C-alpha positions as CSV (number, residue, x, y, z in Angstrom):
1,X,-55.3,-85.5,42.3
2,X,-59.0,-85.3,41.8
3,X,-60.4,-86.6,38.6
4,X,-62.7,-84.4,36.4
5,X,-66.4,-85.3,37.1
6,X,-68.4,-87.3,34.6
7,X,-72.0,-86.3,34.1
8,X,-71.7,-82.7,35.1
9,X,-72.9,-81.4,31.8
10,X,-75.9,-82.7,29.8
11,X,-73.9,-83.2,26.6
12,X,-71.8,-86.0,28.3
13,X,-75.0,-88.1,28.7
14,X,-76.4,-87.3,25.3
15,X,-73.4,-88.6,23.4
16,X,-74.6,-92.2,23.6
17,X,-78.3,-91.6,23.1
18,X,-77.9,-92.2,19.4
19,X,-75.4,-94.5,17.7
20,X,-75.4,-93.0,14.3
21,X,-72.9,-91.7,11.8
22,X,-73.4,-89.3,8.9
23,X,-71.9,-91.4,6.1
24,X,-70.3,-88.5,4.2
25,X,-68.6,-87.3,7.4
26,X,-67.2,-90.6,8.6
27,X,-63.6,-89.5,9.1
28,X,-60.9,-90.5,11.5
29,X,-61.1,-87.6,14.0
30,X,-62.7,-87.9,17.4
31,X,-65.2,-85.1,17.1
32,X,-66.2,-82.4,14.6
33,X,-69.0,-80.1,13.8
34,X,-71.1,-80.3,10.6
35,X,-71.5,-76.7,9.5
36,X,-74.5,-77.5,7.2
37,X,-76.4,-79.9,9.5
38,X,-75.4,-77.9,12.7
39,X,-74.7,-81.1,14.6
40,X,-71.7,-82.2,16.5
41,X,-70.4,-85.7,15.7
42,X,-68.5,-87.7,18.3
43,X,-66.8,-89.9,15.7
44,X,-64.6,-92.1,17.9
45,X,-65.2,-91.0,21.5
46,X,-66.3,-94.0,23.6
47,X,-68.2,-94.2,26.8
48,X,-65.0,-95.3,28.5
49,X,-63.4,-92.0,27.4
50,X,-66.1,-90.0,29.2
51,X,-66.5,-92.2,32.3
52,X,-62.8,-92.6,32.9
53,X,-61.2,-91.7,36.2
54,X,-58.1,-90.7,34.3
55,X,-58.1,-86.9,34.4
56,X,-55.7,-86.6,31.4
57,X,-58.0,-88.8,29.2
58,X,-61.1,-86.9,30.3
59,X,-59.4,-83.6,29.8
60,X,-58.7,-84.5,26.2
61,X,-62.4,-85.2,25.6
62,X,-63.5,-82.0,27.3
63,X,-61.0,-79.9,25.3
64,X,-62.2,-81.3,22.0
65,X,-65.8,-80.9,23.0
66,X,-65.2,-77.3,24.1
67,X,-63.4,-76.6,20.8
68,X,-66.4,-77.9,18.7
69,X,-69.0,-76.3,21.0
70,X,-67.3,-73.0,20.5
71,X,-67.6,-73.4,16.8
72,X,-71.3,-74.3,17.1
73,X,-71.9,-71.3,19.4
74,X,-70.2,-68.9,16.9
75,X,-72.2,-70.4,14.0
76,X,-75.6,-69.9,15.7
77,X,-75.2,-66.9,18.0
78,X,-73.2,-64.2,16.1
79,X,-74.3,-61.7,13.5
80,X,-71.9,-63.4,11.0
81,X,-73.2,-66.9,11.9
82,X,-76.9,-66.2,11.7
83,X,-76.5,-64.5,8.4
84,X,-74.6,-67.5,7.2
85,X,-77.4,-69.8,8.4
86,X,-80.1,-67.8,6.7
87,X,-78.2,-67.8,3.4
88,X,-77.6,-71.5,3.7
89,X,-81.2,-72.5,4.5
90,X,-82.7,-70.1,2.0
91,X,-80.6,-71.7,-0.7
92,X,-81.6,-75.2,0.4
93,X,-85.3,-74.3,0.6
94,X,-85.2,-72.8,-2.9
95,X,-83.5,-75.9,-4.3
96,X,-85.8,-78.3,-2.6
97,X,-88.9,-76.5,-3.8
98,X,-87.3,-76.2,-7.2
99,X,-88.4,-72.6,-7.3
100,X,-86.5,-71.0,-10.3
101,X,-87.4,-67.5,-9.1
102,X,-85.5,-68.1,-5.9
103,X,-82.4,-69.9,-7.5
104,X,-80.4,-66.6,-7.2
105,X,-80.1,-67.5,-3.5
106,X,-77.8,-70.3,-4.4
107,X,-75.4,-67.8,-6.1
108,X,-75.6,-65.5,-3.0
109,X,-74.7,-68.5,-0.8
110,X,-71.8,-69.4,-3.1
111,X,-70.4,-65.9,-3.0
112,X,-70.8,-65.8,0.8
113,X,-68.9,-69.1,1.2
114,X,-66.1,-67.9,-1.1
115,X,-65.6,-64.8,0.9
116,X,-65.4,-66.7,4.2
117,X,-63.5,-69.9,3.1
118,X,-60.9,-69.3,0.4
119,X,-59.8,-72.3,-1.7
120,X,-56.6,-74.0,-1.0
121,X,-54.8,-72.6,-4.0
122,X,-54.7,-69.2,-2.3
123,X,-52.4,-70.7,0.3
124,X,-48.8,-71.4,-0.7
125,X,-46.3,-73.5,1.3
126,X,-42.6,-73.8,0.8
127,X,-42.0,-77.6,0.9
128,X,-38.6,-77.1,2.6
129,X,-40.3,-75.8,5.7
130,X,-43.2,-78.4,6.1
131,X,-44.0,-79.4,9.6
132,X,-43.7,-77.7,13.0
133,X,-40.9,-75.5,14.3
134,X,-40.2,-73.4,17.4
135,X,-38.1,-70.9,15.3
136,X,-39.9,-67.6,15.2
137,X,-41.2,-66.4,11.9
138,X,-41.3,-62.9,10.5
139,X,-44.8,-61.8,9.3
140,X,-45.4,-59.4,6.4
141,X,-48.7,-58.0,5.2
142,X,-49.5,-58.4,1.5
143,X,-52.6,-58.1,-0.6
144,X,-54.0,-60.0,-3.6
145,X,-57.2,-60.4,-5.5
146,X,-59.8,-63.1,-5.9
147,X,-60.6,-64.6,-9.2
148,X,-64.1,-64.1,-10.6
149,X,-66.3,-66.7,-12.2
150,X,-64.5,-66.2,-15.5
151,X,-61.1,-66.7,-14.0
152,X,-60.2,-63.0,-14.1
153,X,-58.9,-61.0,-11.2
154,X,-61.7,-59.1,-9.5
155,X,-60.6,-55.6,-8.4
156,X,-63.5,-55.4,-6.0
157,X,-62.7,-58.5,-4.1
158,X,-59.2,-58.1,-2.5
159,X,-57.6,-60.7,-0.2
160,X,-55.4,-59.9,2.7
161,X,-52.4,-62.2,3.0
162,X,-49.7,-62.8,5.6
163,X,-46.4,-64.0,4.3
164,X,-44.4,-65.8,6.9
165,X,-40.6,-65.9,6.5
166,X,-37.6,-67.2,8.4
167,X,-35.2,-64.9,10.2
168,X,-33.0,-65.1,7.1
169,X,-35.8,-64.0,4.8
170,X,-36.7,-67.3,3.2
171,X,-40.4,-67.6,2.6
172,X,-42.2,-70.3,4.7
173,X,-45.8,-69.9,3.5
174,X,-48.4,-67.4,2.5
175,X,-51.9,-67.6,3.9
176,X,-55.1,-65.6,3.4
177,X,-56.8,-64.0,6.4
178,X,-60.5,-65.2,6.6
179,X,-63.3,-65.7,9.1
180,X,-62.0,-69.3,9.5
181,X,-59.0,-68.0,11.4
182,X,-61.3,-66.0,13.8
183,X,-63.4,-69.1,14.5
184,X,-60.3,-71.1,15.1
185,X,-58.7,-68.7,17.6
186,X,-62.0,-68.7,19.5
187,X,-62.0,-72.5,19.6
188,X,-58.4,-72.8,20.6
189,X,-58.9,-70.3,23.5
190,X,-61.8,-72.5,24.7
191,X,-59.5,-75.4,24.8
192,X,-56.9,-73.5,26.8
193,X,-59.6,-72.6,29.4
194,X,-60.1,-76.4,30.0
195,X,-56.3,-76.7,30.4
196,X,-56.2,-73.9,32.9
197,X,-59.0,-75.4,35.0
198,X,-57.2,-78.7,34.9
199,X,-53.9,-77.1,36.1
200,X,-55.7,-76.0,39.3
201,X,-55.4,-79.6,40.5
202,X,-51.6,-79.5,40.5
203,X,-49.0,-78.3,42.9
204,X,-46.8,-75.4,42.0
205,X,-44.0,-77.5,40.4
206,X,-46.4,-79.7,38.5
207,X,-48.3,-76.7,37.2
208,X,-45.1,-75.2,35.8
209,X,-44.3,-78.4,34.0
210,X,-47.8,-78.6,32.5
211,X,-47.8,-74.9,31.5
212,X,-44.5,-75.5,29.7
213,X,-45.8,-78.5,27.9
214,X,-49.0,-76.6,26.8
215,X,-46.9,-73.7,25.6
216,X,-44.7,-76.0,23.6
217,X,-47.8,-77.7,22.0
218,X,-49.3,-74.3,21.2
219,X,-46.0,-73.1,19.5
220,X,-46.0,-76.3,17.4
221,X,-49.6,-75.4,16.2
222,X,-48.6,-71.8,15.5
223,X,-45.5,-72.7,13.5
224,X,-47.0,-75.4,11.4
225,X,-47.2,-74.1,7.8
226,X,-50.1,-76.5,7.0
227,X,-52.2,-74.7,9.6
228,X,-51.1,-71.1,8.8
229,X,-54.6,-70.2,7.4
230,X,-56.1,-71.1,10.8
231,X,-53.4,-69.5,13.0
232,X,-53.1,-66.1,11.4
233,X,-55.5,-64.5,13.9
234,X,-53.3,-65.7,16.8
235,X,-50.1,-64.6,15.1
236,X,-51.7,-61.2,14.5
237,X,-52.6,-60.7,18.1
238,X,-49.2,-61.9,19.5
239,X,-47.2,-59.7,17.0
240,X,-49.3,-56.6,17.6
241,X,-49.1,-56.9,21.3
242,X,-45.4,-57.8,21.2
243,X,-46.3,-60.2,24.0
244,X,-44.4,-63.3,24.8
245,X,-47.2,-65.2,26.7
246,X,-48.9,-66.8,23.7
247,X,-51.6,-68.4,25.7
248,X,-52.5,-65.0,27.3
249,X,-52.6,-63.5,23.8
250,X,-55.2,-66.1,22.7
251,X,-57.7,-64.7,25.2
252,X,-57.6,-61.1,24.0
253,X,-57.6,-62.5,20.4
254,X,-60.8,-64.4,21.3
255,X,-62.4,-61.3,22.8
256,X,-61.7,-59.2,19.6
257,X,-62.7,-62.0,17.4
258,X,-66.1,-62.2,19.1
259,X,-66.6,-58.5,18.6
260,X,-65.7,-58.8,14.9
261,X,-68.1,-61.7,14.3
262,X,-70.9,-59.5,15.8
263,X,-69.9,-56.1,14.4
264,X,-73.0,-54.5,12.8
265,X,-72.5,-53.5,9.2
266,X,-73.2,-49.8,9.9
267,X,-69.9,-49.4,11.9
268,X,-67.5,-50.7,9.2
269,X,-67.5,-47.3,7.4
270,X,-66.2,-45.4,10.5
271,X,-63.2,-47.8,11.0
272,X,-59.9,-46.0,11.4
273,X,-57.4,-47.3,8.9
274,X,-53.8,-47.7,10.3
275,X,-50.9,-46.0,8.6
276,X,-49.3,-49.3,7.4
277,X,-52.6,-50.3,5.7
278,X,-53.0,-47.0,4.0
279,X,-49.5,-47.3,2.6
280,X,-49.7,-51.0,1.5
281,X,-53.3,-51.6,0.7
282,X,-54.1,-48.2,-0.8
283,X,-57.6,-48.0,-2.3
284,X,-58.2,-51.7,-1.5
285,X,-59.0,-50.6,2.1
286,X,-62.3,-49.2,0.7
287,X,-63.1,-52.5,-1.0
288,X,-62.4,-54.5,2.2
289,X,-64.8,-52.2,4.1
290,X,-67.5,-52.4,1.3
291,X,-67.3,-56.2,1.5
292,X,-67.7,-56.1,5.3
293,X,-64.6,-58.3,5.6
294,X,-64.4,-59.4,9.3
295,X,-60.9,-60.8,9.0
296,X,-59.7,-57.4,7.8
297,X,-61.6,-55.7,10.6
298,X,-59.9,-57.9,13.2
299,X,-56.5,-57.2,11.7
300,X,-57.1,-53.5,11.5
301,X,-58.1,-53.3,15.2
302,X,-54.9,-55.0,16.3
303,X,-52.7,-52.9,14.1
304,X,-54.3,-49.7,15.3
305,X,-53.6,-50.9,18.9
306,X,-50.0,-51.6,17.9
307,X,-49.6,-48.1,16.4
308,X,-51.3,-46.4,19.4
309,X,-48.8,-48.1,21.8
310,X,-45.9,-47.3,19.4
311,X,-44.9,-50.9,19.1
312,X,-44.3,-51.4,22.9
313,X,-45.2,-54.6,24.6
314,X,-48.8,-54.7,25.8
315,X,-50.1,-57.0,28.6
316,X,-53.6,-58.0,27.4
317,X,-54.7,-58.3,31.0
318,X,-54.4,-54.6,31.3
319,X,-56.5,-53.8,28.2
320,X,-60.1,-52.6,28.4
321,X,-62.1,-53.6,25.3
322,X,-63.8,-50.3,25.0
323,X,-60.4,-48.6,24.9
324,X,-59.3,-50.9,22.2
325,X,-62.4,-50.2,20.1
326,X,-62.1,-46.4,20.7
327,X,-58.6,-46.5,19.2
328,X,-60.1,-47.9,16.0
329,X,-62.9,-45.2,16.1
330,X,-65.5,-47.9,17.0
331,X,-68.3,-47.5,19.6
332,X,-68.2,-49.2,23.0
333,X,-69.3,-52.8,23.5
334,X,-72.7,-52.0,24.9
335,X,-73.6,-50.0,21.8
336,X,-72.2,-52.7,19.5
337,X,-74.2,-55.4,21.2
338,X,-77.5,-53.4,21.1
339,X,-77.1,-52.7,17.4
340,X,-76.1,-56.3,16.7
341,X,-79.3,-57.4,18.5
342,X,-81.3,-55.2,16.2
343,X,-79.5,-56.6,13.1
344,X,-80.2,-60.2,14.2
345,X,-83.9,-59.4,14.6
346,X,-84.0,-57.5,11.2
347,X,-82.3,-60.3,9.2
348,X,-85.2,-62.7,10.1
349,X,-87.2,-60.8,7.5
350,X,-85.0,-62.3,4.8
351,X,-86.1,-65.9,5.6
352,X,-88.1,-67.6,2.8
353,X,-90.7,-70.3,3.5
354,X,-89.8,-73.9,2.8
355,X,-89.6,-77.4,4.3
356,X,-86.5,-76.4,6.3
357,X,-87.7,-73.1,7.7
358,X,-89.0,-74.5,11.0
359,X,-85.6,-76.1,11.6
360,X,-83.8,-72.8,10.8
361,X,-86.0,-70.8,13.1
362,X,-85.4,-73.3,15.9
363,X,-81.6,-72.9,15.5
364,X,-81.8,-69.1,15.2
365,X,-84.0,-68.9,18.4
366,X,-81.4,-70.9,20.3
367,X,-78.6,-68.7,18.9
368,X,-80.4,-65.5,19.9
369,X,-80.8,-66.7,23.4
370,X,-77.1,-67.6,23.5
371,X,-76.3,-64.2,22.0
372,X,-78.3,-62.3,24.7
373,X,-76.5,-64.2,27.5
374,X,-73.0,-64.0,26.2
375,X,-70.9,-61.2,27.4
376,X,-69.5,-59.7,24.2
377,X,-65.8,-59.3,24.5
378,X,-65.4,-61.7,27.4
379,X,-61.8,-63.1,27.4
380,X,-62.4,-66.2,29.5
381,X,-66.1,-67.2,29.2
382,X,-66.6,-71.0,29.2
383,X,-68.9,-72.0,26.3
384,X,-69.7,-75.3,28.0
385,X,-70.6,-73.7,31.3
386,X,-72.8,-71.1,29.5
387,X,-74.7,-73.7,27.5
388,X,-75.2,-75.7,30.7
389,X,-76.6,-72.6,32.5
390,X,-79.0,-71.9,29.6
391,X,-80.0,-75.6,29.2
392,X,-79.1,-75.4,25.6
393,X,-77.6,-78.7,24.4
394,X,-76.2,-79.0,20.8
395,X,-77.4,-81.9,18.7
396,X,-74.9,-84.6,19.2
397,X,-74.6,-87.9,17.4
């Protein structure tokens, strides 16, 4: 069996250029991305891990790198990601300059963060079912409300929850559907692409064994209550498709997630609301749309697909993304990408001057180039290969 090649991508060589750690992020995981500093930290990966001839060992590093590079790409090259960066850097510039007239930008950032990353107390876990299990769960849609700054329920800020239950109806956990789950399904799909490439080196029998092991590991991830807030997007895709190949479901989930992260604001208002949502969420559907909730958008697209196919099993390989979007009364990919491009250019006007503005513009420029070269809705695009093609290398320490 051939080993994976060291030195094929620029990031492999850059890892060891700097031997630095960010003190507040010195944690015991091999690699992670700092969402504020927009750097990828190889915390415990060694040169031996990269230069090894052991394909399994190198595969693990490439999978982790692909996972974090996907996060980095989504943070810098999507409509959601660039808006998040502008809010973040505007708030930091206002604070560094101590400009009281611009302090309102810190509040805008705080509200934006709260919409995308809900606090842990919104997730509930039944202690009896801690850990991973292969037993299938039953998923049920519910809805709640956020608390405002006074601790009161805010009727204009609904939260969409999924309650997971055992086959006997006992509750396992309840988790909110946020942008974080969209980001995670993208990153996990990127990992699986590395696995699939790795499987090409095996004979038929070995490939079957490796596929089975990967599927088992994926099921453990999906049915771990502690990770439910991250796995909701994957569950939503698999349940809506009524599709047994969970790895295959991840790729269509990734494609829809990419569309949702880039959906221009002007198209939210024309979204078709599925029957189940009209019956359960009632007037809160309007609030989700007003808030431009991208997790809600993703869930609605999949539920519309489920309704359109009358609950029958759908092979994601047979789905055309434009058809999926049309079912939800959304425009085709080409139109979405053009309007998203215009939105990315227009939001630059919101940037304020400050000591970090040059850094922000540099990140946004890289992200815009990546956006223009990404095929929106692509199920199997390799983020590592695309970055290599464009000669865009994330900052790695």
